[in-house]
PDB file as gemmi writes it, atoms N, CA and C in Angstrom:
CRYST1    1.000    1.000    1.000  90.00  90.00  90.00 P 1                      
ATOM      1  N   MET A   1     129.266  -2.117 114.756  1.00  0.00           N  
ATOM      2  CA  MET A   1     128.206  -3.106 114.829  1.00  0.00           C  
ATOM      3  C   MET A   1     128.824  -4.480 115.030  1.00  0.00           C  
ATOM      4  N   CYS A   2     128.189  -5.272 115.820  1.00  0.00           N  
ATOM      5  CA  CYS A   2     128.709  -6.597 116.133  1.00  0.00           C  
ATOM      6  C   CYS A   2     128.333  -7.559 115.018  1.00  0.00           C  
ATOM      7  N   ARG A   3     129.324  -8.214 114.441  1.00  0.00           N  
ATOM      8  CA  ARG A   3     129.071  -9.169 113.360  1.00  0.00           C  
ATOM      9  C   ARG A   3     128.743 -10.552 113.901  1.00  0.00           C  
ATOM     10  N   LEU A   4     129.105 -10.797 115.127  1.00  0.00           N  
ATOM     11  CA  LEU A   4     128.806 -12.086 115.742  1.00  0.00           C  
ATOM     12  C   LEU A   4     127.597 -11.907 116.654  1.00  0.00           C  
ATOM     13  N   ILE A   5     126.433 -11.878 116.058  1.00  0.00           N  
ATOM     14  CA  ILE A   5     125.211 -11.560 116.786  1.00  0.00           C  
ATOM     15  C   ILE A   5     124.993 -12.486 117.986  1.00  0.00           C  
ATOM     16  N   PRO A   6     125.168 -13.802 117.865  1.00  0.00           N  
ATOM     17  CA  PRO A   6     124.963 -14.634 119.060  1.00  0.00           C  
ATOM     18  C   PRO A   6     125.900 -14.245 120.208  1.00  0.00           C  
ATOM     19  N   THR A   7     127.144 -13.905 119.878  1.00  0.00           N  
ATOM     20  CA  THR A   7     128.098 -13.505 120.915  1.00  0.00           C  
ATOM     21  C   THR A   7     127.672 -12.186 121.543  1.00  0.00           C  
ATOM     22  N   CYS A   8     127.239 -11.237 120.709  1.00  0.00           N  
ATOM     23  CA  CYS A   8     126.785  -9.940 121.227  1.00  0.00           C  
ATOM     24  C   CYS A   8     125.565 -10.110 122.120  1.00  0.00           C  
ATOM     25  N   LEU A   9     124.625 -10.949 121.721  1.00  0.00           N  
ATOM     26  CA  LEU A   9     123.438 -11.171 122.538  1.00  0.00           C  
ATOM     27  C   LEU A   9     123.798 -11.819 123.868  1.00  0.00           C  
ATOM     28  N   ALA A  10     124.737 -12.747 123.846  1.00  0.00           N  
ATOM     29  CA  ALA A  10     125.175 -13.389 125.087  1.00  0.00           C  
ATOM     30  C   ALA A  10     125.830 -12.371 126.016  1.00  0.00           C  
ATOM     31  N   LEU A  11     126.681 -11.504 125.460  1.00  0.00           N  
ATOM     32  CA  LEU A  11     127.329 -10.477 126.273  1.00  0.00           C  
ATOM     33  C   LEU A  11     126.310  -9.490 126.819  1.00  0.00           C  
ATOM     34  N   LEU A  12     125.328  -9.125 126.004  1.00  0.00           N  
ATOM     35  CA  LEU A  12     124.279  -8.220 126.453  1.00  0.00           C  
ATOM     36  C   LEU A  12     123.474  -8.865 127.580  1.00  0.00           C  
ATOM     37  N   GLY A  13     123.188 -10.137 127.440  1.00  0.00           N  
ATOM     38  CA  GLY A  13     122.461 -10.849 128.498  1.00  0.00           C  
ATOM     39  C   GLY A  13     123.236 -10.876 129.791  1.00  0.00           C  
ATOM     40  N   LEU A  14     124.548 -11.089 129.715  1.00  0.00           N  
ATOM     41  CA  LEU A  14     125.378 -11.069 130.913  1.00  0.00           C  
ATOM     42  C   LEU A  14     125.377  -9.689 131.550  1.00  0.00           C  
ATOM     43  N   ALA A  15     125.484  -8.662 130.719  1.00  0.00           N  
ATOM     44  CA  ALA A  15     125.514  -7.292 131.233  1.00  0.00           C  
ATOM     45  C   ALA A  15     124.189  -6.938 131.895  1.00  0.00           C  
ATOM     46  N   LEU A  16     123.094  -7.301 131.283  1.00  0.00           N  
ATOM     47  CA  LEU A  16     121.783  -6.980 131.851  1.00  0.00           C  
ATOM     48  C   LEU A  16     121.473  -7.829 133.072  1.00  0.00           C  
ATOM     49  N   GLY A  17     121.999  -9.032 133.117  1.00  0.00           N  
ATOM     50  CA  GLY A  17     121.744  -9.931 134.240  1.00  0.00           C  
ATOM     51  C   GLY A  17     122.581  -9.616 135.462  1.00  0.00           C  
ATOM     52  N   ALA A  18     123.671  -8.877 135.313  1.00  0.00           N  
ATOM     53  CA  ALA A  18     124.574  -8.625 136.437  1.00  0.00           C  
ATOM     54  C   ALA A  18     123.900  -7.911 137.602  1.00  0.00           C  
ATOM     55  N   PRO A  19     123.120  -6.831 137.389  1.00  0.00           N  
ATOM     56  CA  PRO A  19     122.492  -6.186 138.541  1.00  0.00           C  
ATOM     57  C   PRO A  19     121.513  -7.101 139.262  1.00  0.00           C  
ATOM     58  N   ALA A  20     120.758  -7.898 138.541  1.00  0.00           N  
ATOM     59  CA  ALA A  20     119.809  -8.800 139.181  1.00  0.00           C  
ATOM     60  C   ALA A  20     120.545  -9.847 140.009  1.00  0.00           C  
ATOM     61  N   ALA A  21     121.674 -10.328 139.522  1.00  0.00           N  
ATOM     62  CA  ALA A  21     122.427 -11.328 140.261  1.00  0.00           C  
ATOM     63  C   ALA A  21     122.982 -10.738 141.548  1.00  0.00           C  
ATOM     64  N   SER A  22     123.478  -9.512 141.515  1.00  0.00           N  
ATOM     65  CA  SER A  22     124.025  -8.915 142.729  1.00  0.00           C  
ATOM     66  C   SER A  22     122.910  -8.595 143.714  1.00  0.00           C  
ATOM     67  N   ALA A  23     121.730  -8.217 143.237  1.00  0.00           N  
ATOM     68  CA  ALA A  23     120.609  -7.960 144.135  1.00  0.00           C  
ATOM     69  C   ALA A  23     120.173  -9.250 144.815  1.00  0.00           C  
ATOM     70  N   ALA A  24     120.263 -10.366 144.108  1.00  0.00           N  
ATOM     71  CA  ALA A  24     119.894 -11.651 144.690  1.00  0.00           C  
ATOM     72  C   ALA A  24     120.879 -12.066 145.775  1.00  0.00           C  
ATOM     73  N   ASP A  25     122.109 -11.596 145.696  1.00  0.00           N  
ATOM     74  CA  ASP A  25     123.115 -11.926 146.701  1.00  0.00           C  
ATOM     75  C   ASP A  25     122.973 -11.083 147.958  1.00  0.00           C  
ATOM     76  N   GLN A  26     122.086 -10.112 147.958  1.00  0.00           N  
ATOM     77  CA  GLN A  26     121.912  -9.211 149.099  1.00  0.00           C  
ATOM     78  C   GLN A  26     120.941  -9.837 150.104  1.00  0.00           C  
ATOM     79  N   TYR A  27     121.278  -9.741 151.369  1.00  0.00           N  
ATOM     80  CA  TYR A  27     120.454 -10.249 152.455  1.00  0.00           C  
ATOM     81  C   TYR A  27     119.917  -9.052 153.237  1.00  0.00           C  
ATOM     82  N   GLU A  28     118.651  -9.075 153.598  1.00  0.00           N  
ATOM     83  CA  GLU A  28     118.058  -7.954 154.334  1.00  0.00           C  
ATOM     84  C   GLU A  28     117.817  -8.348 155.778  1.00  0.00           C  
ATOM     85  N   ALA A  29     118.192  -7.451 156.686  1.00  0.00           N  
ATOM     86  CA  ALA A  29     118.011  -7.668 158.117  1.00  0.00           C  
ATOM     87  C   ALA A  29     117.622  -6.343 158.756  1.00  0.00           C  
ATOM     88  N   SER A  30     117.114  -6.411 159.985  1.00  0.00           N  
ATOM     89  CA  SER A  30     116.740  -5.173 160.656  1.00  0.00           C  
ATOM     90  C   SER A  30     117.019  -5.257 162.150  1.00  0.00           C  
ATOM     91  N   LEU A  31     117.247  -4.086 162.709  1.00  0.00           N  
ATOM     92  CA  LEU A  31     117.426  -3.882 164.140  1.00  0.00           C  
ATOM     93  C   LEU A  31     116.461  -2.803 164.574  1.00  0.00           C  
ATOM     94  N   VAL A  32     115.988  -2.895 165.808  1.00  0.00           N  
ATOM     95  CA  VAL A  32     115.117  -1.876 166.382  1.00  0.00           C  
ATOM     96  C   VAL A  32     115.810  -1.325 167.620  1.00  0.00           C  
ATOM     97  N   ILE A  33     115.775  -0.014 167.759  1.00  0.00           N  
ATOM     98  CA  ILE A  33     116.260   0.639 168.972  1.00  0.00           C  
ATOM     99  C   ILE A  33     115.028   1.039 169.780  1.00  0.00           C  
ATOM    100  N   GLN A  34     114.944   0.508 171.004  1.00  0.00           N  
ATOM    101  CA  GLN A  34     113.826   0.844 171.873  1.00  0.00           C  
ATOM    102  C   GLN A  34     114.321   0.770 173.317  1.00  0.00           C  
ATOM    103  N   GLY A  35     114.026   1.788 174.092  1.00  0.00           N  
ATOM    104  CA  GLY A  35     114.520   1.834 175.457  1.00  0.00           C  
ATOM    105  C   GLY A  35     116.038   1.913 175.509  1.00  0.00           C  
ATOM    106  N   HIS A  36     116.620   2.546 174.497  1.00  0.00           N  
ATOM    107  CA  HIS A  36     118.073   2.709 174.363  1.00  0.00           C  
ATOM    108  C   HIS A  36     118.796   1.358 174.286  1.00  0.00           C  
ATOM    109  N   ARG A  37     118.130   0.370 173.688  1.00  0.00           N  
ATOM    110  CA  ARG A  37     118.713  -0.958 173.490  1.00  0.00           C  
ATOM    111  C   ARG A  37     118.445  -1.399 172.054  1.00  0.00           C  
ATOM    112  N   PHE A  38     119.392  -2.158 171.511  1.00  0.00           N  
ATOM    113  CA  PHE A  38     119.192  -2.752 170.185  1.00  0.00           C  
ATOM    114  C   PHE A  38     118.452  -4.075 170.360  1.00  0.00           C  
ATOM    115  N   GLN A  39     117.470  -4.291 169.492  1.00  0.00           N  
ATOM    116  CA  GLN A  39     116.730  -5.546 169.495  1.00  0.00           C  
ATOM    117  C   GLN A  39     116.705  -6.102 168.087  1.00  0.00           C  
ATOM    118  N   PRO A  40     117.144  -7.286 167.831  1.00  0.00           N  
ATOM    119  CA  PRO A  40     117.773  -8.187 168.791  1.00  0.00           C  
ATOM    120  C   PRO A  40     119.204  -7.743 169.109  1.00  0.00           C  
ATOM    121  N   ALA A  41     119.694  -8.158 170.243  1.00  0.00           N  
ATOM    122  CA  ALA A  41     121.071  -7.814 170.628  1.00  0.00           C  
ATOM    123  C   ALA A  41     122.083  -8.653 169.851  1.00  0.00           C  
ATOM    124  N   GLU A  42     121.652  -9.814 169.371  1.00  0.00           N  
ATOM    125  CA  GLU A  42     122.483 -10.666 168.508  1.00  0.00           C  
ATOM    126  C   GLU A  42     121.731 -10.895 167.211  1.00  0.00           C  
ATOM    127  N   LEU A  43     122.341 -10.499 166.124  1.00  0.00           N  
ATOM    128  CA  LEU A  43     121.729 -10.643 164.805  1.00  0.00           C  
ATOM    129  C   LEU A  43     122.584 -11.588 163.982  1.00  0.00           C  
ATOM    130  N   VAL A  44     122.016 -12.724 163.578  1.00  0.00           N  
ATOM    131  CA  VAL A  44     122.748 -13.708 162.782  1.00  0.00           C  
ATOM    132  C   VAL A  44     122.449 -13.469 161.305  1.00  0.00           C  
ATOM    133  N   VAL A  45     123.517 -13.350 160.504  1.00  0.00           N  
ATOM    134  CA  VAL A  45     123.396 -13.109 159.070  1.00  0.00           C  
ATOM    135  C   VAL A  45     124.280 -14.119 158.326  1.00  0.00           C  
ATOM    136  N   PRO A  46     124.011 -14.340 157.054  1.00  0.00           N  
ATOM    137  CA  PRO A  46     124.864 -15.263 156.297  1.00  0.00           C  
ATOM    138  C   PRO A  46     126.211 -14.626 155.953  1.00  0.00           C  
ATOM    139  N   ALA A  47     127.266 -15.380 156.113  1.00  0.00           N  
ATOM    140  CA  ALA A  47     128.595 -14.917 155.704  1.00  0.00           C  
ATOM    141  C   ALA A  47     128.668 -14.911 154.178  1.00  0.00           C  
ATOM    142  N   GLY A  48     129.497 -14.025 153.650  1.00  0.00           N  
ATOM    143  CA  GLY A  48     129.742 -14.004 152.213  1.00  0.00           C  
ATOM    144  C   GLY A  48     128.696 -13.292 151.384  1.00  0.00           C  
ATOM    145  N   ARG A  49     127.730 -12.638 152.028  1.00  0.00           N  
ATOM    146  CA  ARG A  49     126.701 -11.904 151.290  1.00  0.00           C  
ATOM    147  C   ARG A  49     126.647 -10.465 151.760  1.00  0.00           C  
ATOM    148  N   LYS A  50     126.301  -9.578 150.865  1.00  0.00           N  
ATOM    149  CA  LYS A  50     126.109  -8.178 151.227  1.00  0.00           C  
ATOM    150  C   LYS A  50     124.825  -8.070 152.052  1.00  0.00           C  
ATOM    151  N   ILE A  51     124.869  -7.238 153.083  1.00  0.00           N  
ATOM    152  CA  ILE A  51     123.742  -7.102 153.997  1.00  0.00           C  
ATOM    153  C   ILE A  51     123.158  -5.695 153.898  1.00  0.00           C  
ATOM    154  N   LYS A  52     121.848  -5.625 153.691  1.00  0.00           N  
ATOM    155  CA  LYS A  52     121.124  -4.357 153.775  1.00  0.00           C  
ATOM    156  C   LYS A  52     120.482  -4.351 155.154  1.00  0.00           C  
ATOM    157  N   LEU A  53     121.053  -3.548 156.059  1.00  0.00           N  
ATOM    158  CA  LEU A  53     120.606  -3.508 157.437  1.00  0.00           C  
ATOM    159  C   LEU A  53     119.775  -2.250 157.673  1.00  0.00           C  
ATOM    160  N   THR A  54     118.516  -2.424 158.032  1.00  0.00           N  
ATOM    161  CA  THR A  54     117.637  -1.312 158.371  1.00  0.00           C  
ATOM    162  C   THR A  54     117.624  -1.183 159.894  1.00  0.00           C  
ATOM    163  N   VAL A  55     117.900   0.017 160.374  1.00  0.00           N  
ATOM    164  CA  VAL A  55     117.898   0.294 161.808  1.00  0.00           C  
ATOM    165  C   VAL A  55     116.762   1.275 162.083  1.00  0.00           C  
ATOM    166  N   VAL A  56     115.779   0.835 162.880  1.00  0.00           N  
ATOM    167  CA  VAL A  56     114.599   1.628 163.212  1.00  0.00           C  
ATOM    168  C   VAL A  56     114.738   2.109 164.650  1.00  0.00           C  
ATOM    169  N   ASN A  57     114.657   3.409 164.845  1.00  0.00           N  
ATOM    170  CA  ASN A  57     114.765   3.985 166.184  1.00  0.00           C  
ATOM    171  C   ASN A  57     113.366   4.356 166.676  1.00  0.00           C  
ATOM    172  N   ARG A  58     112.850   3.591 167.631  1.00  0.00           N  
ATOM    173  CA  ARG A  58     111.522   3.859 168.192  1.00  0.00           C  
ATOM    174  C   ARG A  58     111.588   4.813 169.381  1.00  0.00           C  
ATOM    175  N   ASP A  59     112.791   5.153 169.818  1.00  0.00           N  
ATOM    176  CA  ASP A  59     112.943   6.122 170.905  1.00  0.00           C  
ATOM    177  C   ASP A  59     112.723   7.532 170.371  1.00  0.00           C  
ATOM    178  N   ALA A  60     112.428   8.453 171.283  1.00  0.00           N  
ATOM    179  CA  ALA A  60     112.208   9.851 170.908  1.00  0.00           C  
ATOM    180  C   ALA A  60     113.523  10.584 170.665  1.00  0.00           C  
ATOM    181  N   THR A  61     114.615  10.047 171.192  1.00  0.00           N  
ATOM    182  CA  THR A  61     115.919  10.701 171.058  1.00  0.00           C  
ATOM    183  C   THR A  61     116.794   9.962 170.054  1.00  0.00           C  
ATOM    184  N   ALA A  62     117.765  10.668 169.538  1.00  0.00           N  
ATOM    185  CA  ALA A  62     118.676  10.087 168.543  1.00  0.00           C  
ATOM    186  C   ALA A  62     119.567   9.023 169.168  1.00  0.00           C  
ATOM    187  N   GLU A  63     120.002   8.110 168.335  1.00  0.00           N  
ATOM    188  CA  GLU A  63     120.990   7.104 168.711  1.00  0.00           C  
ATOM    189  C   GLU A  63     121.902   6.912 167.513  1.00  0.00           C  
ATOM    190  N   GLU A  64     122.970   6.204 167.741  1.00  0.00           N  
ATOM    191  CA  GLU A  64     123.938   5.983 166.673  1.00  0.00           C  
ATOM    192  C   GLU A  64     124.169   4.495 166.501  1.00  0.00           C  
ATOM    193  N   PHE A  65     124.299   4.063 165.258  1.00  0.00           N  
ATOM    194  CA  PHE A  65     124.757   2.709 164.966  1.00  0.00           C  
ATOM    195  C   PHE A  65     126.225   2.844 164.641  1.00  0.00           C  
ATOM    196  N   GLU A  66     127.076   2.273 165.490  1.00  0.00           N  
ATOM    197  CA  GLU A  66     128.517   2.395 165.275  1.00  0.00           C  
ATOM    198  C   GLU A  66     129.197   1.059 165.494  1.00  0.00           C  
ATOM    199  N   SER A  67     130.165   0.770 164.634  1.00  0.00           N  
ATOM    200  CA  SER A  67     130.955  -0.445 164.761  1.00  0.00           C  
ATOM    201  C   SER A  67     132.335  -0.194 164.182  1.00  0.00           C  
ATOM    202  N   TYR A  68     133.344  -0.387 165.017  1.00  0.00           N  
ATOM    203  CA  TYR A  68     134.720  -0.252 164.533  1.00  0.00           C  
ATOM    204  C   TYR A  68     135.050  -1.388 163.567  1.00  0.00           C  
ATOM    205  N   GLU A  69     134.595  -2.597 163.896  1.00  0.00           N  
ATOM    206  CA  GLU A  69     134.902  -3.770 163.071  1.00  0.00           C  
ATOM    207  C   GLU A  69     134.231  -3.701 161.697  1.00  0.00           C  
ATOM    208  N   LEU A  70     133.064  -3.094 161.631  1.00  0.00           N  
ATOM    209  CA  LEU A  70     132.348  -2.950 160.358  1.00  0.00           C  
ATOM    210  C   LEU A  70     132.671  -1.638 159.650  1.00  0.00           C  
ATOM    211  N   ASN A  71     133.406  -0.766 160.340  1.00  0.00           N  
ATOM    212  CA  ASN A  71     133.776   0.538 159.795  1.00  0.00           C  
ATOM    213  C   ASN A  71     132.533   1.347 159.399  1.00  0.00           C  
ATOM    214  N   ARG A  72     131.566   1.392 160.321  1.00  0.00           N  
ATOM    215  CA  ARG A  72     130.320   2.120 160.077  1.00  0.00           C  
ATOM    216  C   ARG A  72     129.998   2.992 161.277  1.00  0.00           C  
ATOM    217  N   GLU A  73     129.431   4.170 160.989  1.00  0.00           N  
ATOM    218  CA  GLU A  73     128.983   5.094 162.019  1.00  0.00           C  
ATOM    219  C   GLU A  73     127.886   5.952 161.404  1.00  0.00           C  
ATOM    220  N   LYS A  74     126.677   5.813 161.930  1.00  0.00           N  
ATOM    221  CA  LYS A  74     125.559   6.544 161.351  1.00  0.00           C  
ATOM    222  C   LYS A  74     124.538   6.862 162.448  1.00  0.00           C  
ATOM    223  N   VAL A  75     124.111   8.125 162.502  1.00  0.00           N  
ATOM    224  CA  VAL A  75     123.125   8.576 163.489  1.00  0.00           C  
ATOM    225  C   VAL A  75     121.724   8.240 162.986  1.00  0.00           C  
ATOM    226  N   VAL A  76     120.885   7.776 163.932  1.00  0.00           N  
ATOM    227  CA  VAL A  76     119.482   7.496 163.643  1.00  0.00           C  
ATOM    228  C   VAL A  76     118.655   8.461 164.490  1.00  0.00           C  
ATOM    229  N   ALA A  77     118.009   9.418 163.863  1.00  0.00           N  
ATOM    230  CA  ALA A  77     117.177  10.379 164.592  1.00  0.00           C  
ATOM    231  C   ALA A  77     116.045   9.649 165.306  1.00  0.00           C  
ATOM    232  N   GLY A  78     115.553  10.246 166.373  1.00  0.00           N  
ATOM    233  CA  GLY A  78     114.426   9.661 167.090  1.00  0.00           C  
ATOM    234  C   GLY A  78     113.223   9.501 166.185  1.00  0.00           C  
ATOM    235  N   GLY A  79     112.552   8.357 166.281  1.00  0.00           N  
ATOM    236  CA  GLY A  79     111.358   8.106 165.477  1.00  0.00           C  
ATOM    237  C   GLY A  79     111.611   7.952 163.994  1.00  0.00           C  
ATOM    238  N   SER A  80     112.827   7.574 163.606  1.00  0.00           N  
ATOM    239  CA  SER A  80     113.138   7.408 162.177  1.00  0.00           C  
ATOM    240  C   SER A  80     113.950   6.137 161.957  1.00  0.00           C  
ATOM    241  N   SER A  81     114.356   5.935 160.730  1.00  0.00           N  
ATOM    242  CA  SER A  81     115.153   4.752 160.402  1.00  0.00           C  
ATOM    243  C   SER A  81     116.235   5.106 159.390  1.00  0.00           C  
ATOM    244  N   ILE A  82     117.232   4.248 159.326  1.00  0.00           N  
ATOM    245  CA  ILE A  82     118.327   4.385 158.370  1.00  0.00           C  
ATOM    246  C   ILE A  82     118.596   3.031 157.736  1.00  0.00           C  
ATOM    247  N   VAL A  83     119.328   3.050 156.653  1.00  0.00           N  
ATOM    248  CA  VAL A  83     119.801   1.819 156.028  1.00  0.00           C  
ATOM    249  C   VAL A  83     121.321   1.872 156.013  1.00  0.00           C  
ATOM    250  N   VAL A  84     121.931   0.770 156.426  1.00  0.00           N  
ATOM    251  CA  VAL A  84     123.382   0.638 156.432  1.00  0.00           C  
ATOM    252  C   VAL A  84     123.719  -0.612 155.628  1.00  0.00           C  
ATOM    253  N   TYR A  85     124.619  -0.473 154.667  1.00  0.00           N  
ATOM    254  CA  TYR A  85     125.071  -1.625 153.889  1.00  0.00           C  
ATOM    255  C   TYR A  85     126.389  -2.114 154.470  1.00  0.00           C  
ATOM    256  N   ILE A  86     126.473  -3.413 154.720  1.00  0.00           N  
ATOM    257  CA  ILE A  86     127.696  -4.017 155.242  1.00  0.00           C  
ATOM    258  C   ILE A  86     128.001  -5.293 154.474  1.00  0.00           C  
ATOM    259  N   GLY A  87     129.245  -5.709 154.569  1.00  0.00           N  
ATOM    260  CA  GLY A  87     129.640  -6.984 153.964  1.00  0.00           C  
ATOM    261  C   GLY A  87     130.040  -6.850 152.523  1.00  0.00           C  
ATOM    262  N   PRO A  88     130.243  -8.008 151.938  1.00  0.00           N  
ATOM    263  CA  PRO A  88     130.116  -9.346 152.478  1.00  0.00           C  
ATOM    264  C   PRO A  88     131.083  -9.567 153.647  1.00  0.00           C  
ATOM    265  N   LEU A  89     130.597 -10.315 154.650  1.00  0.00           N  
ATOM    266  CA  LEU A  89     131.362 -10.543 155.865  1.00  0.00           C  
ATOM    267  C   LEU A  89     131.960 -11.942 155.885  1.00  0.00           C  
ATOM    268  N   ARG A  90     133.127 -12.042 156.461  1.00  0.00           N  
ATOM    269  CA  ARG A  90     133.706 -13.356 156.741  1.00  0.00           C  
ATOM    270  C   ARG A  90     133.007 -13.912 157.972  1.00  0.00           C  
ATOM    271  N   PRO A  91     132.985 -15.228 158.145  1.00  0.00           N  
ATOM    272  CA  PRO A  91     132.392 -15.774 159.367  1.00  0.00           C  
ATOM    273  C   PRO A  91     133.064 -15.156 160.595  1.00  0.00           C  
ATOM    274  N   GLY A  92     132.258 -14.767 161.555  1.00  0.00           N  
ATOM    275  CA  GLY A  92     132.797 -14.163 162.769  1.00  0.00           C  
ATOM    276  C   GLY A  92     131.772 -13.299 163.466  1.00  0.00           C  
ATOM    277  N   THR A  93     132.226 -12.616 164.504  1.00  0.00           N  
ATOM    278  CA  THR A  93     131.375 -11.757 165.319  1.00  0.00           C  
ATOM    279  C   THR A  93     131.827 -10.315 165.178  1.00  0.00           C  
ATOM    280  N   TYR A  94     130.857  -9.429 164.954  1.00  0.00           N  
ATOM    281  CA  TYR A  94     131.120  -8.020 164.705  1.00  0.00           C  
ATOM    282  C   TYR A  94     130.302  -7.177 165.694  1.00  0.00           C  
ATOM    283  N   PRO A  95     130.932  -6.689 166.769  1.00  0.00           N  
ATOM    284  CA  PRO A  95     130.180  -5.886 167.739  1.00  0.00           C  
ATOM    285  C   PRO A  95     129.787  -4.517 167.189  1.00  0.00           C  
ATOM    286  N   PHE A  96     128.673  -3.993 167.706  1.00  0.00           N  
ATOM    287  CA  PHE A  96     128.233  -2.635 167.384  1.00  0.00           C  
ATOM    288  C   PHE A  96     127.673  -2.012 168.652  1.00  0.00           C  
ATOM    289  N   PHE A  97     127.512  -0.691 168.640  1.00  0.00           N  
ATOM    290  CA  PHE A  97     127.008   0.007 169.813  1.00  0.00           C  
ATOM    291  C   PHE A  97     126.381   1.324 169.398  1.00  0.00           C  
ATOM    292  N   GLY A  98     125.641   1.905 170.345  1.00  0.00           N  
ATOM    293  CA  GLY A  98     125.093   3.249 170.178  1.00  0.00           C  
ATOM    294  C   GLY A  98     125.888   4.182 171.064  1.00  0.00           C  
ATOM    295  N   GLU A  99     126.565   5.098 170.461  1.00  0.00           N  
ATOM    296  CA  GLU A  99     127.480   5.962 171.211  1.00  0.00           C  
ATOM    297  C   GLU A  99     126.762   6.863 172.219  1.00  0.00           C  
ATOM    298  N   PHE A 100     125.493   7.177 171.984  1.00  0.00           N  
ATOM    299  CA  PHE A 100     124.783   8.081 172.881  1.00  0.00           C  
ATOM    300  C   PHE A 100     124.320   7.390 174.172  1.00  0.00           C  
ATOM    301  N   HIS A 101     124.216   6.073 174.140  1.00  0.00           N  
ATOM    302  CA  HIS A 101     123.810   5.285 175.326  1.00  0.00           C  
ATOM    303  C   HIS A 101     124.641   4.011 175.371  1.00  0.00           C  
ATOM    304  N   MET A 102     125.940   4.171 175.497  1.00  0.00           N  
ATOM    305  CA  MET A 102     126.866   3.036 175.397  1.00  0.00           C  
ATOM    306  C   MET A 102     126.645   1.980 176.471  1.00  0.00           C  
ATOM    307  N   GLU A 103     126.088   2.379 177.620  1.00  0.00           N  
ATOM    308  CA  GLU A 103     125.892   1.407 178.690  1.00  0.00           C  
ATOM    309  C   GLU A 103     124.798   0.389 178.364  1.00  0.00           C  
ATOM    310  N   THR A 104     123.844   0.742 177.506  1.00  0.00           N  
ATOM    311  CA  THR A 104     122.752  -0.173 177.178  1.00  0.00           C  
ATOM    312  C   THR A 104     122.650  -0.511 175.693  1.00  0.00           C  
ATOM    313  N   ALA A 105     123.013   0.402 174.823  1.00  0.00           N  
ATOM    314  CA  ALA A 105     122.832   0.200 173.377  1.00  0.00           C  
ATOM    315  C   ALA A 105     124.047  -0.506 172.793  1.00  0.00           C  
ATOM    316  N   LYS A 106     124.010  -1.836 172.838  1.00  0.00           N  
ATOM    317  CA  LYS A 106     125.111  -2.609 172.276  1.00  0.00           C  
ATOM    318  C   LYS A 106     124.589  -3.949 171.782  1.00  0.00           C  
ATOM    319  N   GLY A 107     125.340  -4.507 170.866  1.00  0.00           N  
ATOM    320  CA  GLY A 107     124.954  -5.800 170.314  1.00  0.00           C  
ATOM    321  C   GLY A 107     126.059  -6.334 169.434  1.00  0.00           C  
ATOM    322  N   LYS A 108     125.721  -7.398 168.696  1.00  0.00           N  
ATOM    323  CA  LYS A 108     126.704  -7.974 167.777  1.00  0.00           C  
ATOM    324  C   LYS A 108     126.011  -8.643 166.598  1.00  0.00           C  
ATOM    325  N   ILE A 109     126.699  -8.573 165.488  1.00  0.00           N  
ATOM    326  CA  ILE A 109     126.278  -9.271 164.287  1.00  0.00           C  
ATOM    327  C   ILE A 109     127.150 -10.502 164.171  1.00  0.00           C  
ATOM    328  N   ILE A 110     126.526 -11.640 163.973  1.00  0.00           N  
ATOM    329  CA  ILE A 110     127.238 -12.906 163.846  1.00  0.00           C  
ATOM    330  C   ILE A 110     127.047 -13.401 162.423  1.00  0.00           C  
ATOM    331  N   ALA A 111     128.153 -13.477 161.688  1.00  0.00           N  
ATOM    332  CA  ALA A 111     128.098 -13.982 160.309  1.00  0.00           C  
ATOM    333  C   ALA A 111     128.461 -15.458 160.319  1.00  0.00           C  
ATOM    334  N   GLU A 112     127.569 -16.278 159.798  1.00  0.00           N  
ATOM    335  CA  GLU A 112     127.803 -17.728 159.757  1.00  0.00           C  
ATOM    336  C   GLU A 112     127.756 -18.239 158.335  1.00  0.00           C  
TER     337      GLU A 112                                                      
END                                                                             
């Protein structure tokens, strides 16, 4: 049992507050795949924050969200969506592409 109740309460508050603080640091963004193209082709996100990226595929066929720089590769079935977590990112440009339609399905994430 903790004999220093104010100290224990402060530590408990820090422990309970930690998940809320990390959730507040998360930024949400989305991409749409339509006509075998990513929309928007350039997605600007804040640097230094974790990104919850939702990728919605409006095409009938599968596509892939792939990026060597982000170290991510995930298939998005036709008519469905996925969530990809990335970051926190340093300022810079991070290209991505769809491996199934590489000639048209490409874009970049710009962290500022």
